[in-house]
C-alpha positions in Angstrom: -68.2 43.2 -8.9 -70.0 43.5 -12.2 -69.6 40.5 -14.5 -67.4 41.1 -17.6 -69.7 40.9 -20.6 -67.0 41.5 -23.2 -63.3 42.3 -23.2 -60.8 43.1 -25.8 -57.2 44.1 -25.6 -56.7 47.5 -27.3 -53.5 47.7 -29.3 -51.2 50.4 -28.1 -49.4 53.0 -30.2 -46.9 51.4 -32.6 -48.5 48.0 -32.4 -48.3 47.5 -36.2 -45.1 49.4 -36.9 -41.8 47.9 -35.8 -43.3 45.0 -33.8 -42.4 41.7 -35.5 -42.8 39.9 -32.1 -46.6 40.3 -32.1 -48.5 37.1 -33.0 -50.4 36.9 -36.2 -53.5 35.9 -34.3 -53.5 39.1 -32.2 -52.9 41.3 -35.2 -55.8 39.6 -37.2 -58.1 40.3 -34.2 -56.9 43.9 -33.9 -57.5 44.4 -37.6 -61.0 43.1 -37.3 -60.4 40.0 -39.4 -61.1 37.6 -36.6 -63.1 37.5 -33.3 -61.4 36.3 -30.1 -63.7 33.2 -30.4 -62.3 32.6 -33.9 -58.8 32.8 -32.5 -59.5 30.1 -29.9 -61.0 27.9 -32.5 -58.0 28.3 -34.8 -55.6 27.6 -31.9 -57.3 24.3 -31.1 -57.4 23.3 -34.8 -53.7 24.3 -35.3 -52.7 22.2 -32.3 -54.7 19.2 -33.4 -53.4 19.3 -37.0 -49.9 20.6 -36.1 -50.3 23.6 -38.3 -49.1 27.2 -38.0 -51.8 29.7 -36.9 -52.0 31.3 -40.3 -52.3 28.0 -42.2 -55.0 26.8 -39.7 -57.0 30.0 -40.1 -56.9 29.7 -43.9 -57.8 26.0 -43.7 -60.9 26.9 -41.6 -61.8 29.5 -44.2 -61.9 32.2 -41.5 -59.3 34.4 -43.4 -57.8 34.4 -46.9 -54.2 34.0 -48.0 -54.3 37.7 -48.8 -55.3 38.5 -45.2 -52.3 36.5 -43.9 -49.9 38.2 -46.4 -51.1 41.6 -45.3 -50.6 40.8 -41.6 -47.1 39.4 -42.3 -46.3 42.6 -44.2 -47.4 44.6 -41.1 -45.5 42.3 -38.8 -42.3 42.9 -40.6 -42.8 46.5 -41.5 -43.3 45.8 -45.2 -46.5 47.6 -46.2 -48.4 47.2 -49.4 -51.9 47.7 -50.5 -55.0 45.6 -51.2 -57.9 46.6 -53.6 -60.1 49.3 -52.1 -57.5 50.4 -49.6 -56.0 53.4 -51.4 -56.2 55.8 -54.3 -52.7 54.9 -55.4 -52.7 53.9 -59.1 -52.3 50.2 -60.0 -49.4 51.4 -62.2 -47.4 51.8 -59.0 -46.8 48.0 -58.9 -44.5 48.2 -55.8 -47.5 49.4 -53.8 -49.8 46.6 -54.9 -47.8 43.6 -56.1 -44.9 43.1 -53.7 -44.3 39.5 -54.8 -44.3 40.0 -58.5 -41.4 39.6 -61.0 -41.4 43.3 -61.5 -40.8 43.8 -57.8 -37.8 41.5 -57.9 -36.3 43.8 -60.6 -37.1 46.9 -58.6 -35.5 45.5 -55.5 -32.4 44.5 -57.5 -32.2 48.1 -58.8 -32.7 49.5 -55.3 -29.8 47.3 -54.1 -27.5 48.7 -56.9 -28.5 52.2 -56.0 -27.8 51.7 -52.3 -24.4 50.4 -53.2 -23.5 52.8 -55.9 -25.1 56.1 -54.7 -27.1 56.2 -51.5 -24.2 54.9 -49.4 -23.7 56.4 -45.9 -20.0 57.0 -46.7 -20.8 59.3 -49.7 -23.8 61.0 -47.9 -25.8 61.1 -51.2 -29.5 61.6 -50.6 -31.1 62.7 -53.9 -31.3 61.2 -57.3 -32.9 62.6 -60.5 -34.7 60.2 -62.8 -34.2 61.3 -66.4 -35.0 60.1 -69.9 -34.4 61.3 -73.5 -38.0 61.3 -74.6 -41.7 60.9 -73.6 -43.5 57.6 -72.8 -40.3 55.8 -71.7 -41.5 55.0 -68.1 -39.6 57.7 -66.2 -42.4 58.8 -63.9 -43.5 55.3 -63.2 -40.0 54.2 -62.3 -39.5 57.2 -60.0 -42.8 56.4 -58.2 -42.0 52.7 -57.8 -38.4 53.4 -56.6 -39.8 55.8 -54.0 -42.2 53.0 -52.7 -39.5 50.3 -52.5 -37.1 52.6 -50.7 -39.8 53.5 -48.2 -40.6 49.8 -47.7 -37.0 49.3 -46.7 -37.5 51.8 -43.8 -35.8 54.7 -45.5 -37.6 58.0 -44.9 -38.3 58.7 -48.6 -39.5 61.8 -50.5 -40.7 61.8 -54.1 -40.5 65.2 -55.8 -42.4 65.8 -59.1 -40.1 68.3 -60.8 -41.8 67.7 -64.2 -43.3 71.2 -64.3 -44.5 70.6 -67.9 -46.6 67.5 -67.7 -46.7 66.3 -64.1 -47.7 62.7 -63.3 -47.0 61.9 -59.7 -50.2 63.4 -58.2 -52.2 61.0 -60.6 -50.2 58.0 -59.6 -50.6 58.6 -55.9 -54.2 60.0 -56.0 -53.3 63.4 -54.6 -54.6 66.9 -55.2 -52.2 69.1 -57.3 -53.4 72.5 -56.3 -50.2 73.6 -54.7 -46.8 72.0 -55.0 -43.2 72.5 -56.1 -44.0 75.3 -58.6 -45.7 77.4 -55.8 -42.7 76.7 -53.5 -40.3 77.9 -56.1 -42.4 81.0 -56.7 -42.4 81.8 -53.0 -46.2 81.4 -52.8 -46.1 78.5 -50.2 -43.6 76.4 -48.2 -42.7 72.8 -47.8 -45.8 72.1 -45.7 -47.4 71.1 -49.0 -45.4 67.9 -48.9 -48.0 65.1 -48.6 -47.6 62.0 -46.5 -48.9 58.8 -48.1 -51.0 57.2 -45.3 -50.5 53.6 -46.4 -46.7 53.9 -46.3 -45.2 55.2 -43.0 -42.0 56.4 -44.6 -43.2 57.8 -47.9 -44.0 61.5 -48.8 -44.7 63.2 -52.1 -44.2 66.8 -53.2 -46.4 67.2 -56.2 -45.5 69.6 -59.1 -48.4 71.9 -58.5 -49.8 74.2 -61.1 -48.0 74.1 -64.5 -46.1 77.4 -64.8 -45.4 79.4 -68.0 -41.6 79.4 -67.1 -40.7 75.9 -65.8 -37.0 76.1 -66.9 -36.5 79.5 -65.2 -38.2 78.3 -61.9 -36.0 75.2 -61.7 -32.9 77.3 -62.4 -33.4 79.6 -59.5 -31.4 79.2 -56.3 -34.6 78.4 -54.5 -34.7 74.9 -55.9 -31.3 74.2 -54.4 -32.6 75.5 -51.1 -35.5 73.2 -51.4 -33.3 70.2 -52.0 -31.0 71.1 -49.0 -34.0 71.6 -46.7 -35.5 68.2 -47.7 -32.1 66.5 -47.2 -32.2 67.5 -43.6 -35.5 65.6 -43.1 -35.4 62.7 -45.6 -33.0 59.8 -46.2 -33.8 59.3 -49.8 -35.1 61.8 -52.3 -36.2 60.6 -55.8 -36.9 63.4 -58.3 -39.0 63.0 -61.4 -38.1 65.2 -64.4 -39.4 66.2 -67.8 -38.0 64.3 -70.9 -34.9 65.9 -72.3 -36.5 66.4 -75.7 -38.7 69.1 -74.1 -35.8 71.2 -72.7 -32.9 71.3 -70.3 -35.1 70.9 -67.1 -33.8 67.5 -66.4 -30.2 68.5 -66.5 -30.8 71.4 -64.1 -32.7 69.1 -61.7 -29.9 66.5 -62.0 -27.3 69.2 -61.2 -29.1 69.9 -57.9 -29.2 66.2 -57.1 -25.6 65.6 -58.3 -26.7 62.2 -59.5 -29.0 60.9 -62.3 -30.5 57.6 -63.4 -31.4 57.3 -67.1 -34.5 55.5 -68.3 -35.0 54.2 -71.9 -37.6 52.0 -73.5 -36.9 49.0 -75.8 -37.9 49.6 -79.4 -38.6 53.3 -78.7 -35.5 55.1 -77.4 -32.6 55.4 -79.8 -29.0 54.8 -78.8 -28.1 58.2 -80.2 -30.6 60.0 -77.9 -29.2 58.1 -74.9 -25.7 59.0 -75.9 -26.6 62.7 -76.3 -28.4 62.9 -72.9 -25.5 61.0 -71.2 -23.0 63.4 -72.5 -25.1 66.4 -71.5 -25.6 65.0 -68.0 -21.9 64.3 -67.5 -20.9 67.8 -69.0 -23.0 69.3 -66.2 -20.7 67.7 -63.6 -23.4 65.2 -62.6 -22.7 61.5 -61.9 -24.7 59.2 -64.2 -25.3 56.3 -62.0 -26.6 54.0 -64.6 -29.5 53.2 -67.0 -32.7 51.2 -66.8 -34.2 49.6 -69.9 -38.0 49.2 -69.9 -39.2 46.1 -71.8 -42.9 46.9 -71.7 
């Protein structure tokens, strides 16, 4: 029999996703952060000092606290990014800073939306994010909400329905050659929906080329068909919209979603603008779920 010169357990399919019972040590080795020899050394040190494996590995300076946090995120199916790992913009804080104060606010908002809108009893799946004017944080909130819902294990789709000044392709580092505008113009199909590799349950439908007739495109029956088709595949659909001051696009999108969340910015958005948009949304027969006030 030939002597074994080296051996390594190869992780099987699904080793990282949905496997909280796997040891941190095995996952660090599989990720290339440790060698098997490092693992043995850490085990001996942990036993001697009565430490947990991760604490012992950090104490021996074989891994960093960030490495441990990443592995714990994988172990409990809570993905997030580290520098150099993705083209996702740092503005999508939910993807990069899962333990920040902003994330606590986003998780609280997610809980409210789950209770008030995305409940199984009501069978609501889509929500439009609207705002009275520009630079109020609408697109950023839509992007971050999509990430936090996907982190909860909900199969999530983010649609950029801002066919005037689209932003989501920039936030997620995606090409914007073909997207929603091409789908609505019958030039392509929903295969243009892009999976975000770092997040198992997150996909994005970019806006695509900016058309000369965005309001007319969104008003076609084809948009409702798109929403219905997506609802068959996804659990949560977050839809970004243009600001109300540029036209009625947001109201049309909200009518297809049947629900809307309004975004305003402190010291920028007027109460009168919020009131007018709220009345317009409700007049369209759309449920206004609530509002978010941006402080920054």
